[in-house]
C-alpha positions as CSV (number, residue, x, y, z in Angstrom):
1,X,76.4,159.6,228.2
2,X,75.6,160.3,224.6
3,X,77.0,163.6,223.5
4,X,77.5,164.1,219.8
5,X,79.7,167.1,220.2
6,X,78.2,168.6,223.3
7,X,79.6,169.1,226.7
8,X,78.3,166.9,229.5
9,X,75.9,168.5,232.0
10,X,76.5,167.3,235.4
11,X,74.0,167.9,238.2
12,X,75.9,167.6,241.5
13,X,73.8,168.4,244.4
14,X,73.3,167.9,248.1
15,X,72.1,170.1,250.9
16,X,72.4,173.8,250.2
17,X,75.1,173.8,247.5
18,X,73.7,172.6,244.2
19,X,75.6,174.4,241.4
20,X,75.5,172.9,237.9
21,X,78.5,172.8,235.6
22,X,79.8,171.3,232.4
23,X,82.9,169.5,231.4
24,X,84.7,170.8,228.3
25,X,86.5,168.6,225.8
26,X,89.5,166.9,227.5
27,X,93.0,167.8,226.2
28,X,96.2,165.8,226.5
29,X,98.9,167.5,228.6
30,X,101.2,166.8,225.7
31,X,104.9,165.9,225.4
32,X,105.9,168.5,228.0
33,X,104.5,166.2,230.6
34,X,103.5,162.9,228.9
35,X,106.0,160.5,227.2
36,X,105.8,157.5,225.0
37,X,105.9,155.5,228.3
38,X,103.2,155.4,231.0
39,X,102.4,158.6,233.0
40,X,99.6,158.7,235.5
41,X,98.4,159.4,239.1
42,X,98.3,163.2,238.8
43,X,98.1,165.4,241.9
44,X,98.0,169.2,241.8
45,X,99.4,171.4,244.6
46,X,97.0,173.9,246.4
47,X,98.6,176.8,244.6
48,X,98.3,175.1,241.2
49,X,102.0,175.4,240.5
50,X,103.2,171.8,241.0
51,X,102.0,168.7,239.2
52,X,103.1,165.5,241.0
53,X,102.6,162.2,239.1
54,X,104.0,158.7,238.6
55,X,105.9,157.5,235.5
56,X,107.8,154.5,234.3
57,X,109.9,156.6,231.8
58,X,113.7,156.2,231.7
59,X,115.8,158.1,234.2
60,X,114.2,156.9,237.3
61,X,115.4,154.7,240.2
62,X,112.9,151.9,239.9
63,X,110.0,150.4,237.8
64,X,107.9,153.5,238.5
65,X,109.0,156.8,240.1
66,X,107.3,160.0,241.3
67,X,108.1,163.1,239.2
68,X,107.0,166.7,239.5
69,X,106.4,169.4,236.9
70,X,106.2,173.1,237.9
71,X,105.0,176.3,236.4
72,X,105.3,180.0,237.4
73,X,101.6,180.8,237.2
74,X,98.4,178.7,236.9
75,X,98.2,179.9,233.2
76,X,101.8,179.1,232.3
77,X,103.1,176.0,230.6
78,X,104.4,173.1,232.7
79,X,108.2,172.8,232.9
80,X,110.1,169.6,232.1
81,X,109.3,167.1,234.9
82,X,111.9,166.4,237.5
83,X,112.4,163.1,239.4
84,X,111.9,163.5,243.1
85,X,115.2,161.7,243.7
86,X,116.6,158.6,245.5
87,X,115.4,159.7,248.9
88,X,111.7,159.4,247.9
89,X,112.0,157.0,245.0
90,X,113.3,153.5,245.4
91,X,114.3,150.5,243.3
92,X,110.7,149.2,243.7
93,X,107.4,150.7,242.6
94,X,106.7,154.3,243.9
95,X,103.6,156.2,242.7
96,X,100.2,157.7,243.3
97,X,101.4,160.9,245.0
98,X,99.0,163.1,247.0
99,X,100.3,166.5,248.3
100,X,99.0,168.1,251.4
101,X,97.4,171.6,251.2
102,X,100.5,173.2,252.8
103,X,102.8,171.4,250.4
104,X,104.9,169.9,253.2
105,X,103.7,166.3,253.3
106,X,103.5,163.9,250.3
107,X,101.6,160.7,250.7
108,X,102.3,158.0,248.1
109,X,102.3,154.3,247.4
110,X,105.4,152.1,247.5
111,X,106.3,148.4,247.2
112,X,109.7,148.9,248.8
113,X,111.0,146.8,251.7
114,X,109.8,147.7,255.2
115,X,106.1,147.7,254.4
116,X,103.2,145.7,255.9
117,X,102.4,143.6,252.8
118,X,102.0,144.3,249.1
119,X,101.6,147.9,248.1
120,X,101.6,150.2,251.1
121,X,100.9,153.9,251.9
122,X,103.9,155.9,252.8
123,X,104.7,159.6,253.5
124,X,107.6,162.0,253.2
125,X,107.8,165.5,254.7
126,X,109.8,168.7,254.2
127,X,110.3,171.8,256.3
128,X,109.5,174.3,253.5
129,X,108.3,174.1,249.9
130,X,111.9,174.7,248.7
131,X,113.5,172.2,251.1
132,X,114.5,168.6,250.2
133,X,112.1,165.8,251.0
134,X,112.9,163.7,254.1
135,X,113.2,159.9,254.5
136,X,109.8,158.2,253.7
137,X,107.9,156.6,256.6
138,X,105.4,153.7,256.3
139,X,102.0,154.6,257.7
140,X,102.0,151.4,259.8
141,X,99.8,148.4,260.4
142,X,96.7,150.3,261.5
143,X,96.6,151.8,258.0
144,X,98.2,149.3,255.8
145,X,97.2,145.7,255.4
146,X,98.9,142.5,254.0
147,X,96.9,143.2,250.9
148,X,97.4,146.0,248.3
149,X,96.7,149.5,249.7
150,X,96.9,152.3,247.1
151,X,95.9,155.7,245.6
152,X,95.8,158.0,248.7
153,X,94.0,161.4,248.6
154,X,94.5,163.7,251.5
155,X,91.7,166.2,252.4
156,X,92.6,169.9,252.5
157,X,92.4,170.0,256.3
158,X,94.7,167.0,256.6
159,X,92.2,165.1,258.8
160,X,90.8,162.6,256.2
161,X,92.8,160.2,254.0
162,X,90.9,158.4,251.3
163,X,92.5,155.4,249.6
164,X,91.7,152.1,247.8
165,X,92.4,148.6,249.2
166,X,92.1,145.0,248.3
167,X,91.9,143.9,251.9
168,X,89.3,141.3,253.0
169,X,85.8,142.5,254.0
170,X,85.2,144.8,251.0
171,X,82.4,144.8,248.5
172,X,84.5,144.0,245.4
173,X,88.0,143.5,244.1
174,X,89.1,147.0,245.1
175,X,87.2,149.3,247.5
176,X,87.5,152.9,248.6
177,X,88.3,153.5,252.3
178,X,88.7,156.5,254.5
179,X,90.6,157.0,257.7
180,X,90.4,160.1,259.9
181,X,92.2,161.8,262.8
182,X,91.3,164.6,265.2
183,X,94.3,166.8,264.5
184,X,97.4,166.5,262.3
185,X,99.4,165.5,265.3
186,X,97.2,162.5,266.1
187,X,97.6,159.0,264.8
188,X,95.3,157.8,262.0
189,X,92.2,155.9,263.1
190,X,91.2,152.5,261.7
191,X,90.3,152.6,258.0
192,X,86.5,152.5,257.2
193,X,85.0,151.1,254.1
194,X,82.8,153.7,252.4
195,X,80.1,151.1,252.0
196,X,77.7,149.9,249.4
197,X,76.6,153.4,248.3
198,X,80.1,154.0,246.9
199,X,81.7,150.6,246.5
200,X,80.4,148.0,244.1
201,X,81.0,144.3,243.5
202,X,83.8,145.1,241.0
203,X,86.6,147.6,240.9
204,X,86.4,151.0,242.7
205,X,89.5,153.0,243.4
206,X,91.7,156.1,242.8
207,X,89.4,158.4,244.8
208,X,90.1,162.1,245.0
209,X,88.4,164.5,247.5
210,X,87.6,168.1,246.4
211,X,88.9,171.2,248.2
212,X,85.6,171.8,249.9
213,X,85.3,168.1,250.9
214,X,81.9,167.8,249.2
215,X,82.8,165.9,246.0
216,X,84.6,162.6,245.8
217,X,85.7,161.5,242.3
218,X,86.8,157.9,241.7
219,X,86.9,155.3,239.0
220,X,84.8,152.2,238.8
221,X,84.1,149.2,236.5
222,X,80.5,149.0,237.7
223,X,77.6,148.6,235.2
224,X,76.3,151.8,233.6
225,X,79.6,153.1,232.3
226,X,80.9,153.6,228.8
227,X,84.0,151.5,229.0
228,X,86.1,149.1,231.0
229,X,86.5,151.7,233.7
230,X,84.8,155.1,234.0
231,X,85.0,158.2,236.1
232,X,82.3,158.7,238.7
233,X,81.5,161.3,241.4
234,X,79.5,161.3,244.6
235,X,78.5,164.3,246.6
236,X,77.4,165.2,250.1
237,X,75.7,168.3,251.6
238,X,78.4,168.9,254.3
239,X,81.5,167.3,255.6
240,X,80.5,164.5,257.9
241,X,77.2,163.8,256.1
242,X,76.7,160.6,254.1
243,X,77.7,160.4,250.5
244,X,75.0,160.3,247.8
245,X,74.6,157.8,245.0
246,X,77.5,158.0,242.5
247,X,77.0,159.6,239.1
248,X,78.8,158.6,235.9
249,X,80.6,161.6,234.5
250,X,79.9,160.4,230.9
251,X,81.3,161.7,227.7
252,X,83.5,163.5,226.8
253,X,85.4,162.4,229.8
254,X,84.6,158.7,229.7
255,X,85.0,156.7,226.5
256,X,84.8,153.2,225.3
257,X,88.4,152.8,226.5
258,X,89.2,153.2,230.2
259,X,89.7,156.3,232.4
260,X,90.9,156.5,236.0
261,X,92.8,158.6,238.6
262,X,90.5,161.6,238.5
263,X,91.9,164.7,240.3
264,X,90.1,168.0,240.6
265,X,92.3,171.1,240.8
266,X,92.1,173.0,244.1
267,X,90.5,176.0,242.3
268,X,87.8,173.8,240.9
269,X,88.4,174.8,237.3
270,X,89.9,171.6,235.9
271,X,89.6,167.8,236.3
272,X,92.8,165.8,235.5
273,X,92.6,162.1,234.8
274,X,94.4,159.2,233.1
275,X,93.6,156.9,230.2
276,X,94.2,153.5,231.6
277,X,96.1,150.8,229.6
278,X,93.9,151.2,226.5
279,X,94.9,154.8,225.4
280,X,92.2,157.0,224.0
281,X,92.9,158.7,220.6
282,X,95.1,161.8,220.8
283,X,97.5,160.5,223.4
284,X,101.3,160.7,223.4
285,X,102.2,157.2,224.5
286,X,101.0,154.5,226.9
287,X,99.0,155.9,229.8
288,X,98.7,159.7,229.5
289,X,97.5,162.5,231.8
290,X,94.5,164.6,230.4
291,X,92.8,167.8,231.5
292,X,89.2,168.8,231.1
293,X,87.9,172.3,232.0
294,X,85.0,172.7,234.4
295,X,82.7,175.5,233.4
296,X,79.7,176.6,235.5
297,X,76.3,176.9,233.8
298,X,75.5,180.6,233.8
299,X,72.8,181.0,231.2
300,X,70.1,181.0,233.9
301,X,67.1,181.7,231.7
302,X,68.3,179.4,228.8
303,X,68.1,182.1,226.1
304,X,71.5,181.2,224.7
305,X,73.4,184.3,225.9
306,X,74.7,185.5,229.3
307,X,73.5,189.0,229.8
308,X,71.5,191.5,232.0
309,X,68.5,189.1,232.3
310,X,70.8,186.5,234.0
311,X,72.2,189.2,236.3
312,X,68.6,190.2,237.3
313,X,67.8,186.6,238.1
314,X,70.8,186.4,240.4
315,X,69.9,189.7,242.0
316,X,66.3,188.5,242.6
317,X,67.7,185.6,244.6
318,X,70.5,187.5,246.4
319,X,71.2,186.1,249.8
320,X,69.2,183.0,249.2
321,X,70.3,179.3,248.9
322,X,69.0,179.3,245.3
323,X,70.7,176.5,243.5
324,X,70.4,177.8,239.9
325,X,72.5,180.9,240.7
326,X,74.9,179.3,243.3
327,X,77.8,179.0,240.9
328,X,80.6,180.3,243.0
329,X,83.1,179.3,244.1
330,X,83.4,176.9,241.2
331,X,82.4,174.1,240.9
332,X,79.8,173.5,243.6
333,X,78.9,176.8,245.0
334,X,78.8,177.7,248.7
335,X,75.1,177.5,249.5
336,X,74.2,181.2,249.2
337,X,73.9,183.6,246.3
338,X,76.4,186.4,247.0
339,X,79.4,188.3,245.5
340,X,81.2,185.0,244.9
341,X,78.5,184.1,242.4
342,X,78.5,187.5,240.8
343,X,82.2,187.3,240.2
344,X,81.8,184.0,238.3
345,X,78.9,185.4,236.3
346,X,80.8,188.5,235.4
347,X,83.5,186.4,233.8
348,X,80.9,185.0,231.3
349,X,78.9,188.1,230.5
350,X,77.8,188.5,226.9
351,X,79.1,185.0,226.0
352,X,76.8,183.1,223.7
353,X,75.9,179.6,225.0
354,X,75.4,177.2,222.1
355,X,76.5,174.0,223.8
356,X,73.8,173.4,226.3
357,X,70.5,175.1,227.2
358,X,68.4,174.1,230.2
359,X,64.8,175.1,229.3
360,X,63.0,173.6,232.2
361,X,63.9,172.5,235.7
362,X,61.5,171.3,238.4
363,X,63.7,170.6,241.6
364,X,60.6,169.2,243.4
365,X,62.2,170.5,246.7
366,X,59.3,172.4,248.1
367,X,58.0,171.4,251.5
368,X,54.3,172.3,251.0
369,X,51.7,173.8,248.7
370,X,50.1,172.8,245.4
371,X,52.7,174.2,243.1
372,X,55.9,172.5,241.8
373,X,58.0,175.4,240.7
374,X,60.0,175.5,237.4
375,X,63.3,177.3,238.2
376,X,63.9,178.3,234.5
377,X,60.7,179.1,232.8
378,X,57.1,179.8,233.7
379,X,55.6,176.3,233.3
380,X,55.2,175.6,237.0
381,X,53.4,172.3,237.8
382,X,50.1,171.9,239.7
383,X,49.9,169.0,242.1
384,X,46.9,166.8,241.5
385,X,45.5,164.2,243.8
386,X,47.8,165.0,246.6
387,X,51.4,163.8,246.1
388,X,53.4,164.3,249.3
389,X,56.4,166.6,249.6
390,X,59.5,164.9,250.9
391,X,61.9,167.8,251.6
392,X,64.6,165.5,252.9
393,X,63.8,162.4,250.9
394,X,65.4,163.0,247.5
395,X,68.7,162.6,245.8
396,X,68.9,166.3,244.9
397,X,67.5,167.7,248.1
398,X,63.7,167.1,248.3
399,X,61.4,164.9,246.2
400,X,57.7,164.2,245.6
401,X,56.0,160.9,246.7
402,X,53.3,159.6,244.4
403,X,50.8,157.0,245.6
404,X,50.2,155.1,242.3
405,X,46.4,155.8,242.5
406,X,45.6,159.4,241.5
407,X,48.7,161.5,242.3
408,X,50.3,163.4,239.5
409,X,51.7,166.9,238.5
410,X,50.4,168.8,235.4
411,X,52.3,171.6,233.7
412,X,51.7,174.0,230.8
413,X,53.3,173.2,227.4
414,X,57.1,173.1,227.5
415,X,58.1,171.8,224.0
416,X,56.9,169.9,221.0
417,X,58.9,166.8,220.4
418,X,58.8,167.5,216.7
419,X,60.6,170.8,217.0
420,X,64.1,169.4,217.3
421,X,66.7,167.9,219.6
422,X,65.9,167.7,223.3
423,X,66.7,165.7,226.4
424,X,64.7,165.0,229.6
425,X,66.3,163.7,232.8
426,X,64.9,162.7,236.1
427,X,65.6,160.8,239.3
428,X,63.1,158.1,240.4
429,X,62.8,155.5,243.1
430,X,60.1,152.8,243.1
431,X,57.5,152.4,240.4
432,X,55.9,149.3,239.0
433,X,55.5,147.7,235.5
434,X,53.1,149.7,233.3
435,X,53.6,153.0,235.2
436,X,54.7,156.3,233.7
437,X,57.3,158.8,234.9
438,X,56.7,161.6,232.5
439,X,54.2,162.0,229.6
440,X,52.6,164.6,227.4
441,X,48.9,165.4,227.6
442,X,47.9,165.0,224.0
443,X,50.9,162.9,223.1
444,X,52.6,159.8,224.5
445,X,54.7,158.6,227.5
446,X,58.2,160.1,227.2
447,X,59.6,158.1,230.1
448,X,57.7,155.0,231.3
449,X,58.1,151.4,232.6
450,X,57.3,148.4,230.5
451,X,54.3,146.3,231.6
452,X,56.2,143.0,232.1
453,X,59.8,143.3,233.3
454,X,59.8,146.8,234.9
455,X,62.4,148.2,232.4
456,X,62.8,151.7,231.2
457,X,61.1,152.5,227.9
458,X,59.8,155.4,225.8
459,X,56.8,155.6,223.5
460,X,58.1,158.6,221.6
461,X,58.6,157.6,218.0
462,X,58.3,158.9,214.4
463,X,55.2,160.7,213.0
464,X,54.1,157.6,211.1
465,X,54.5,155.4,214.1
466,X,56.3,152.9,211.8
467,X,57.6,149.5,212.6
468,X,60.3,151.3,214.7
469,X,57.7,151.9,217.4
470,X,58.3,152.5,221.1
471,X,61.9,151.8,222.4
472,X,62.4,149.3,225.2
473,X,65.6,148.9,227.3
474,X,66.6,145.8,229.2
475,X,67.4,147.7,232.3
476,X,65.0,147.2,235.3
477,X,64.3,150.4,237.2
478,X,61.7,149.1,239.7
479,X,64.1,147.5,242.2
480,X,63.5,150.1,244.9
481,X,66.8,152.0,244.4
482,X,67.3,155.5,243.1
483,X,67.9,155.7,239.3
484,X,68.8,158.6,237.1
485,X,66.7,158.0,233.9
486,X,66.8,160.0,230.7
487,X,65.4,160.2,227.2
488,X,67.6,161.9,224.5
489,X,66.7,162.8,221.0
490,X,69.6,164.0,218.8
491,X,67.6,164.6,215.7
492,X,68.2,161.2,214.2
493,X,68.4,158.7,217.0
494,X,66.6,158.1,220.3
495,X,68.6,157.1,223.4
496,X,67.6,155.9,226.9
497,X,70.0,156.3,229.8
498,X,70.0,154.8,233.3
499,X,72.4,156.0,235.9
500,X,74.6,157.7,233.3
501,X,74.9,154.8,230.9
502,X,73.3,154.2,227.6
503,X,70.8,151.3,227.8
504,X,69.0,151.6,224.4
505,X,69.5,153.3,221.1
506,X,67.8,153.1,217.7
507,X,69.4,150.7,215.2
508,X,68.4,153.0,212.3
509,X,67.7,156.8,212.2
510,X,64.2,158.2,212.5
511,X,62.9,160.9,210.2
512,X,61.5,162.9,213.0
513,X,59.5,162.6,216.2
514,X,55.7,162.8,216.4
515,X,54.2,166.2,217.1
516,X,52.3,167.1,220.3
517,X,51.5,170.5,221.8
518,X,50.1,169.5,225.3
519,X,51.5,170.1,228.7
520,X,53.4,167.5,230.7
521,X,52.4,165.1,233.4
522,X,54.7,163.9,236.1
523,X,53.8,160.5,237.6
524,X,51.1,159.3,235.2
525,X,50.5,158.3,231.6
526,X,49.4,160.7,228.8
527,X,45.7,159.6,229.1
528,X,45.6,159.4,232.9
529,X,44.7,155.7,232.7
530,X,44.5,153.7,235.9
531,X,47.6,151.6,236.2
532,X,49.9,154.2,234.7
533,X,50.1,156.3,237.9
534,X,53.5,156.2,239.4
535,X,54.0,154.7,242.9
536,X,57.3,156.0,244.4
537,X,59.5,159.1,244.5
538,X,60.3,161.5,241.6
539,X,63.0,164.1,241.9
540,X,64.8,166.9,239.9
541,X,63.3,166.8,236.4
542,X,65.2,168.7,233.8
543,X,64.6,169.3,230.1
544,X,67.3,170.6,227.7
545,X,66.8,171.7,224.0
546,X,70.0,169.8,223.1
547,X,71.2,166.2,223.0
548,X,73.0,166.1,226.4
549,X,74.2,163.5,228.8
550,X,72.5,163.1,232.1
């Protein structure tokens, strides 16, 4: 995700809760927690006062041990980490802690004797938060395999345990699995692979489930990332529902290096993660633990300041499942605009918002009618030709189905490409070579598909339409899968993104983009030429007046 100093806008949606939020610039936890050795696998207690992690620093009992740092309040500094001691740690590897919501059970990984194979999942318990930890127990052969089983993450209700495994039958080298139980007193069921939606043909591991059970963060080496391994997230509308397509969290979290072990804090205000093996600049030693703030997008009308007009928008949608205002509890909302959202908004009143401005958002969630509503401005779209509403068929709730013959959506003017930096992001599935996703009536195709290979391209270029010309990626988007596509203009360079990863960028800077004042078309080319009409689904189109990451 190209950022150039801006925070990443992440659209995490599913079902009724669809709040948007940004990630602030990550900061290293510093020498109070990190050392010149390797520190990783962070896990935060439900009260936010204990940070469990693994480290190979001196003073332990084996090659890697589990340590804990504490603090008196969520705003206080972390104390000097303390080793959990010889009862929990062994002379072998011990790491990847995951603490239960009540703070009385600690799941972890160990290579000590008495396991089922390589790395195994173990647990230790205590009677109270101030009592000593008991003798660790192996989770047994139903859970563990002869292969490596690692990185547990226990759900807040204690009924689901996510972990990664190298056991046979997966999609790649490491896969993410989950096992469940009816009550905390029951045995764990057989682990289930999360399937091809989550797992890829390469490395997928270190999953972490959010407090509400609707977000699953993990790391992956799949294509579309910025480095060797990146942080990704998948969402679902409710516990028990299928997980949606993973989204790359992009910069500034991901870099050209490698990031893994994402852990969202129980209050939803921070994401912790680890730089893996190839430390990012600003670290203390080998692998370090980092923290990035999670900030809800609260400038609803995109005017650059949070004020009474934003409160009015929230009040107008009080009691509704209106995604734009469903910002509380952070980070995903709860499916209804209520006092939880007002509390979050109040914390940001009169703040100026310079980092990110959403100037247009067409959710395309409607179930009927001839209008595609813009949630941010007044440039609603008019359905032409008869595209079909698919209220349950999108990635972000509903979507629009275009027939490739005469279906499209027309809007009033939103912006002139020559006016400055902007970004346009959309979800698409289907399409064919030569078709357009989004264009401008008296301009050119902003997002389209090349006529030969079916790859993402843009025809937006400089005013003189010099030898730079249109920009073509080598990434095919007509394979029948959902793809998150984007065009970004940062004032000097054009970028194309597919599924969170940069797929094309100008080799030299452009002086400007060509001017055009017309409205937008969804699902057809700028001249409504036969062959440019899109055949497939289009969902959740967003335009920002900044260079952001999709």
